[in-house]
Structure formats: C-alpha cells, structure tokens
Backbone as ProteinMPNN parsed JSONL, in Angstrom:
{"seq_chain_A": "MTTIDISSLVADAVDKKLAELVVDRRPIALDLKAAMDYSGLSKTSLNRLLAEEKIVARKEGVKNLFLRESLDRYINSLPAWGSR", "coords_chain_A": {"N_chain_A": [[-16.176, 138.576, 138.139], [-16.415, 137.477, 141.491], [-16.443, 134.344, 143.078], [-17.964, 133.121, 145.961], [-17.486, 130.747, 148.406], [-19.785, 129.697, 150.387], [-20.24, 127.548, 152.179], [-17.655, 126.845, 152.925], [-16.833, 129.161, 154.239], [-18.617, 129.145, 156.406], [-17.894, 126.726, 157.641], [-15.255, 127.353, 158.4], [-15.765, 129.421, 160.229], [-17.21, 128.036, 162.194], [-15.271, 126.157, 163.041], [-13.391, 127.927, 164.127], [-14.851, 129.009, 166.28], [-15.331, 126.692, 167.813], [-12.725, 126.061, 168.544], [-12.231, 128.01, 170.425], [-13.662, 127.066, 172.537], [-12.393, 125.035, 173.878], [-11.866, 122.912, 176.574], [-10.01, 122.691, 179.508], [-9.266, 119.76, 180.884], [-7.627, 118.767, 182.786], [-6.767, 117.947, 186.181], [-7.095, 120.376, 188.824], [-5.788, 120.17, 191.191], [-3.389, 118.033, 192.768], [-2.674, 114.932, 194.343], [0.046, 113.799, 196.492], [1.516, 111.675, 195.192], [0.617, 111.923, 192.518], [1.468, 114.548, 192.036], [4.207, 114.197, 192.205], [4.633, 112.488, 190.007], [3.679, 114.155, 187.953], [5.346, 116.45, 188.066], [7.934, 115.491, 188.224], [9.45, 115.795, 190.432], [10.806, 114.923, 193.656], [9.318, 113.502, 196.68], [10.482, 114.672, 198.934], [11.539, 117.04, 197.82], [9.17, 118.328, 196.925], [7.84, 118.718, 199.393], [9.717, 120.375, 200.653], [9.716, 122.624, 198.949], [7.106, 123.411, 199.363], [7.18, 124.089, 202.097], [8.916, 126.236, 201.908], [7.306, 127.972, 200.64], [7.288, 128.16, 197.869], [5.757, 126.744, 196.182], [2.235, 125.978, 196.042], [-0.221, 124.429, 198.067], [-3.285, 122.847, 199.011], [-5.1, 121.87, 201.906], [-6.59, 118.851, 202.691], [-7.999, 117.256, 205.066], [-5.568, 115.155, 206.26], [-4.151, 115.17, 204.001], [-2.13, 116.681, 201.504], [-2.961, 118.692, 198.783], [-1.564, 119.44, 195.916], [-1.381, 122.332, 193.97], [-1.789, 122.338, 190.554], [-1.284, 124.47, 188.801], [0.47, 125.989, 190.339], [2.667, 124.263, 190.478], [3.319, 124.223, 187.753], [4.023, 126.923, 187.398], [6.281, 127.115, 189.078], [8.079, 125.246, 187.88], [8.336, 126.4, 185.345], [9.721, 128.659, 186.074], [12.269, 127.879, 186.491], [15.702, 127.843, 185.363], [16.354, 127.442, 181.885], [17.969, 124.823, 180.217], [20.594, 124.77, 177.909], [19.628, 126.802, 176.326], [19.918, 129.879, 174.614]], "CA_chain_A": [[-17.035, 138.323, 139.264], [-15.786, 136.588, 142.457], [-17.323, 133.331, 143.634], [-17.743, 132.912, 147.393], [-17.915, 129.427, 148.868], [-20.451, 129.918, 151.677], [-20.052, 126.401, 153.073], [-16.289, 126.941, 153.437], [-16.827, 130.261, 155.209], [-19.337, 128.684, 157.596], [-17.056, 125.711, 158.285], [-14.146, 128.061, 159.047], [-16.302, 130.142, 161.39], [-17.544, 127.034, 163.208], [-13.997, 125.652, 163.561], [-12.803, 128.98, 164.964], [-15.643, 129.101, 167.507], [-15.078, 125.476, 168.588], [-11.371, 126.157, 169.099], [-12.329, 128.878, 171.596], [-14.407, 126.372, 173.578], [-11.624, 123.911, 174.398], [-11.909, 122.87, 178.03], [-8.872, 122.035, 180.15], [-9.822, 118.712, 181.733], [-6.639, 118.317, 183.755], [-7.161, 118.313, 187.542], [-6.454, 121.589, 189.327], [-4.986, 119.793, 192.353], [-2.836, 116.688, 192.67], [-2.136, 114.385, 195.591], [1.507, 113.739, 196.482], [2.002, 110.764, 194.138], [0.333, 112.537, 191.215], [2.335, 115.724, 191.92], [5.543, 113.674, 191.914], [4.602, 112.014, 188.615], [3.446, 115.3, 187.07], [6.45, 117.407, 188.082], [9.234, 114.843, 188.201], [10.131, 116.125, 191.678], [10.672, 113.921, 194.712], [8.483, 113.843, 197.83], [11.261, 115.598, 199.755], [11.595, 118.334, 197.118], [7.841, 118.946, 196.963], [7.569, 119.188, 200.755], [10.615, 121.507, 200.908], [9.185, 123.764, 198.199], [5.881, 123.811, 200.041], [7.593, 124.764, 203.332], [9.543, 127.5, 201.498], [6.233, 128.721, 199.986], [7.579, 128.324, 196.448], [4.589, 126.142, 195.544], [1.036, 126.092, 196.863], [-1.068, 123.244, 198.225], [-4.45, 122.981, 199.88], [-5.146, 120.777, 202.872], [-7.837, 118.076, 202.796], [-7.684, 116.34, 206.153], [-4.109, 115.06, 206.416], [-3.584, 115.106, 202.648], [-1.823, 117.9, 200.757], [-3.34, 118.703, 197.379], [-0.678, 120.397, 195.266], [-2.046, 123.002, 192.862], [-1.081, 122.112, 189.286], [-0.839, 125.765, 188.295], [1.621, 126.361, 191.146], [3.775, 123.423, 190.005], [3.677, 124.734, 186.425], [4.696, 128.209, 187.571], [7.606, 126.86, 189.631], [8.913, 124.588, 186.864], [8.621, 127.38, 184.29], [10.63, 129.675, 186.598], [13.618, 127.322, 186.529], [16.461, 128.186, 184.152], [16.35, 126.46, 180.789], [19.286, 124.303, 179.862], [20.88, 124.722, 176.479], [19.021, 127.901, 175.574], [20.74, 131.099, 174.599]], "C_chain_A": [[-16.371, 137.276, 140.168], [-16.818, 135.614, 143.011], [-16.962, 133.112, 145.096], [-18.307, 131.555, 147.769], [-18.466, 129.573, 150.287], [-20.185, 128.767, 152.639], [-18.642, 126.412, 153.681], [-16.179, 128.038, 154.491], [-17.502, 129.842, 156.516], [-18.505, 127.66, 158.354], [-15.884, 126.356, 159.019], [-14.614, 128.784, 160.306], [-16.643, 129.178, 162.527], [-16.271, 126.477, 163.837], [-13.352, 126.658, 164.499], [-13.534, 129.065, 166.303], [-15.404, 127.878, 168.391], [-13.698, 125.502, 169.23], [-11.353, 127.027, 170.352], [-12.957, 128.157, 172.787], [-13.674, 125.183, 174.182], [-11.568, 124.009, 175.92], [-10.693, 122.102, 178.545], [-9.429, 121.031, 181.156], [-8.817, 118.161, 182.745], [-7.09, 118.736, 185.154], [-6.432, 119.577, 187.992], [-5.55, 121.292, 190.516], [-4.585, 118.329, 192.246], [-2.395, 116.211, 194.041], [-0.627, 114.214, 195.429], [2.041, 112.872, 195.349], [1.8, 111.375, 192.754], [1.218, 113.764, 190.985], [3.762, 115.297, 191.601], [5.625, 113.228, 190.456], [4.526, 113.19, 187.638], [4.691, 116.173, 186.944], [7.823, 116.767, 187.896], [10.055, 115.131, 189.45], [9.877, 115.049, 192.722], [9.728, 114.416, 195.812], [9.19, 114.885, 198.696], [11.299, 116.99, 199.116], [10.251, 119.047, 197.169], [7.541, 119.501, 198.352], [8.466, 120.367, 201.129], [10.101, 122.761, 200.207], [7.91, 124.299, 198.831], [6.22, 124.598, 201.314], [8.211, 126.131, 203.029], [8.552, 128.427, 200.786], [6.554, 129.059, 198.527], [6.507, 127.666, 195.585], [3.437, 126.201, 196.539], [0.302, 124.76, 196.894], [-2.258, 123.621, 199.097], [-4.485, 121.742, 200.764], [-6.542, 120.154, 202.859], [-7.576, 117.002, 203.831], [-6.175, 116.333, 206.368], [-3.387, 115.11, 205.072], [-3.321, 116.504, 202.1], [-2.261, 117.71, 199.317], [-2.554, 119.821, 196.71], [-1.383, 121.009, 194.062], [-1.19, 122.893, 191.6], [-0.516, 123.416, 188.741], [0.415, 126.244, 189.035], [2.862, 125.558, 190.73], [4.259, 123.902, 188.639], [4.489, 126.016, 186.546], [6.126, 128.01, 188.089], [8.539, 126.265, 188.571], [9.29, 125.576, 185.763], [9.578, 128.472, 184.758], [12.078, 129.18, 186.636], [14.373, 127.694, 185.259], [16.433, 127.061, 183.128], [17.782, 126.068, 180.471], [19.453, 124.328, 178.369], [20.223, 125.816, 175.683], [19.915, 129.128, 175.658], [19.899, 132.286, 174.334]], "O_chain_A": [[-15.824, 136.292, 139.669], [-17.927, 136.007, 143.37], [-15.79, 132.937, 145.432], [-19.466, 131.251, 147.485], [-17.712, 129.572, 151.26], [-19.926, 129.007, 153.818], [-18.467, 126.026, 154.837], [-15.512, 127.864, 155.511], [-17.011, 130.151, 157.601], [-18.418, 127.719, 159.58], [-15.554, 125.955, 160.135], [-13.932, 128.759, 161.33], [-16.39, 129.478, 163.693], [-16.204, 126.339, 165.058], [-12.825, 126.286, 165.548], [-12.896, 129.181, 167.349], [-15.285, 128.021, 169.608], [-13.525, 125.013, 170.347], [-10.54, 126.8, 171.248], [-12.798, 128.594, 173.927], [-14.271, 124.402, 174.922], [-11.26, 125.063, 176.475], [-10.39, 121.005, 178.075], [-10.002, 121.424, 182.172], [-9.111, 117.21, 183.47], [-7.732, 119.776, 185.303], [-5.294, 119.82, 187.593], [-4.647, 122.071, 190.82], [-5.322, 117.498, 191.715], [-1.816, 116.972, 194.815], [-0.084, 114.458, 194.351], [2.935, 113.3, 194.618], [2.704, 111.347, 191.919], [1.67, 113.998, 189.864], [4.45, 115.953, 190.819], [6.582, 113.556, 189.755], [5.223, 113.212, 186.623], [5.051, 116.589, 185.843], [8.766, 117.428, 187.46], [11.225, 114.755, 189.524], [8.863, 114.352, 192.68], [9.385, 115.597, 195.865], [8.577, 115.857, 199.137], [11.112, 117.996, 199.8], [10.2, 120.249, 197.431], [7.046, 120.62, 198.482], [8.029, 121.268, 201.846], [10.056, 123.837, 200.805], [7.668, 125.506, 198.83], [5.624, 125.642, 201.581], [8.048, 127.074, 203.804], [8.911, 129.532, 200.38], [6.147, 130.102, 198.016], [6.364, 127.987, 194.405], [3.64, 126.442, 197.729], [0.213, 124.057, 195.887], [-2.218, 124.609, 199.831], [-3.956, 120.692, 200.399], [-7.547, 120.851, 203.001], [-7.002, 115.958, 203.521], [-5.573, 117.376, 206.627], [-2.158, 115.094, 205.018], [-4.161, 117.397, 202.21], [-1.965, 116.686, 198.701], [-2.839, 121.002, 196.911], [-1.924, 120.287, 193.225], [-0.028, 123.3, 191.581], [0.62, 123.449, 188.268], [1.312, 126.833, 188.43], [3.963, 126.101, 190.643], [5.463, 123.981, 188.395], [5.514, 126.179, 185.884], [7.062, 128.648, 187.609], [9.662, 126.737, 188.394], [10.431, 125.59, 185.301], [10.188, 129.148, 183.929], [13.004, 129.975, 186.797], [13.769, 127.845, 184.198], [16.484, 125.881, 183.475], [18.684, 126.905, 180.464], [18.543, 123.944, 177.634], [20.253, 125.77, 174.453], [20.58, 129.364, 176.667], [20.409, 133.405, 174.283]]}, "name": "protein", "num_of_chains": 1, "seq": "MTTIDISSLVADAVDKKLAELVVDRRPIALDLKAAMDYSGLSKTSLNRLLAEEKIVARKEGVKNLFLRESLDRYINSLPAWGSR"}
C-alpha cells in the first residue's frame, strides 16, 4: 500500500501557483539617466539609437522615456563575445 502525503502535495501545488503569479515590478519606461544606468550606454548612443529607430521612447513634455523592453531587445540583439 502506498502512503500519500497530502500536506506535501498541497504545498507543492500552492508553490507552483504562486510562482505563476510573480509580478515584474521594474518600470516599463526610464528617463535618460535611468536608461543610461540600466543599459550601460551613453547619452549620445541612446539618442543616436533613438534617431535610427533601433530603440523606442515615448515623449512626456520635453522628456524622453525610453522603453525598457526596447532597450532589452536592442542589447540582446548585439553579438555575444566569447560564445561559440
């Protein structure tokens, strides 16, 4: 006869469900300073990439808000060093 540990099964099910509910609390848009810190790119590089439409920003008054997802996509598109 097999013994089933119900409390272990319930705990596993709860852990699995909670893992699905993780919320990304990072901002979706970054001002210039935050975008520079986040990406490691200079002000000149960010503005050039924006002008070349390689990254996306939204305009709030005179301020550019760089979309984090756009920065991620651009950085991930760069060639990896040391990988084969």
